[in-house]
C-alpha positions, 0 to 999 in steps of 0.5 A: 255458150250460155251464161250460168246464173253466177255469170260463168259460161257453160257449154250448150251442146245445141248451140254453135261454139262461140269464141273463147273469153278474152282475158278481160272478160275472164277477169270481169266474170271472176269479179262478179262471181266473187262478189256474188258470194256471201261476204264477197265484197268485204273479202274481195282482193285482186289476188282472189280475182287472179286465182279465180280467173286463172290469170296473173295479177299483172294481167289484171293491172293491164286492164284495170289500174286499181281495184276501184276501176275493176269494180266500176267496170263490173258494175259493183260497189267500190272503195271509199270517196264520192263524186264523179271520176276524173276524165281519163284514158287508159292505153294498153298494148297487148303485145308488149304488156305496157299500159298507161293512164292519161288524166285530163284536166279541165280547160281554162284560159291563159293567165298570169298566175298570182299576178297582182292584177290583170290576171288574163293575158291580153292575147288569150288562148285555151289551155288544156293539159293531159298528164301521163305517167312520164309526159305532159301534153299541153294543148294551147288553142290560139285564135288562128293556127298561123299565130307565130311562135305559138305551139298548139301542142307541146309534149314535156317531161311531166316533172319538168313543168310543175314537179311530180303530179299528185293525183287526188281522184274522186272515186264513187262509193258505188256504181250501177251499170245501166243495161237498157235504154229505159234505165238510162232514160230513167236515170236522166229523168231523175237527175242522176250523175252519169259516167260513161266508159268507151272501150276500143280495140285495134286487132292489127296493132294489138292496142286497146283504149278505155275512155272514162268520162262524166256524161256532160250532155245526155239527150233522151226521147222518152216516147221512142225509148232513145238516148244519146251521149255527147261529151267532150273533150276527151283524150283520144288516141289513134290506135292505128297510128305507129308511135314510139310513145302513146302521147304522139298519137293523142288528139282532143275529141268529142264522143257521141254514142246511142248504142252499146256497139259503136262510138262516133268522134269529132277530132280537133284538127287544123280547119280552113276558115271558108273564104280565107287562107286562115286555118284554126284548130276546130272539131271538124274531123269525124270518125266512127269506130266499133266500140263497147260503151257502158253507162253507169249511174253514180250516187248523188 
């Protein structure tokens, strides 16, 4: 198969037959086809994408939570707003059709909120919440794993903590997919705002994970035309692990990649302190997974 100028595959009788497009690929191809038409962006709707891709609207929402996410994945202009997207992870179960977004907040220190003074607790810990649609996962990293009565990971009903969350998400006005190492290096050299997506699938469980996150550290080597993303923490889900709910398989991790086809992760797990019987939670367990990575440049 070869790509026609508009992005739609066409048959090449001289080439070996390739695998059919996945529903996600069909949706992205249809999106790009529609946007390429005169006045395509102004008339762009999810319904038109569904008709062009020959899929249902529900199928589109399994892969993309909203029109902005679809346009961002297609490397196109999207809705209103500015700034970098908040870190989030989307989980899709292709067997059940269930999908869910998890929004990760920034890490902070434990505090006595709105106290008259002495705002930080004397025995302090790192505090990081991750919000799903039904559950809130709270990570508390104490000095040692053995501290009595101090849970590292807690799952609550999301409304039982601070009420139903209101997501005020930063959405960029536009996004440009950087397709070569040279484009990534140029965007870094000129101080552009970068966001990455890492997509991972597990064929055995039928689950898929899409991580989207601002790039906090970008390494480049201009002489050798190389780049490497190193960013975290991100909300990482073990797609191979059996679970009743996705949050049961949620771990914090850092992600690194320097090519479009794989990503390496280092997970936060109980880790022995050498020469002692003490364990701490530390980023020490590494995993390398096949992935699809994309880097986008956002407007300043």
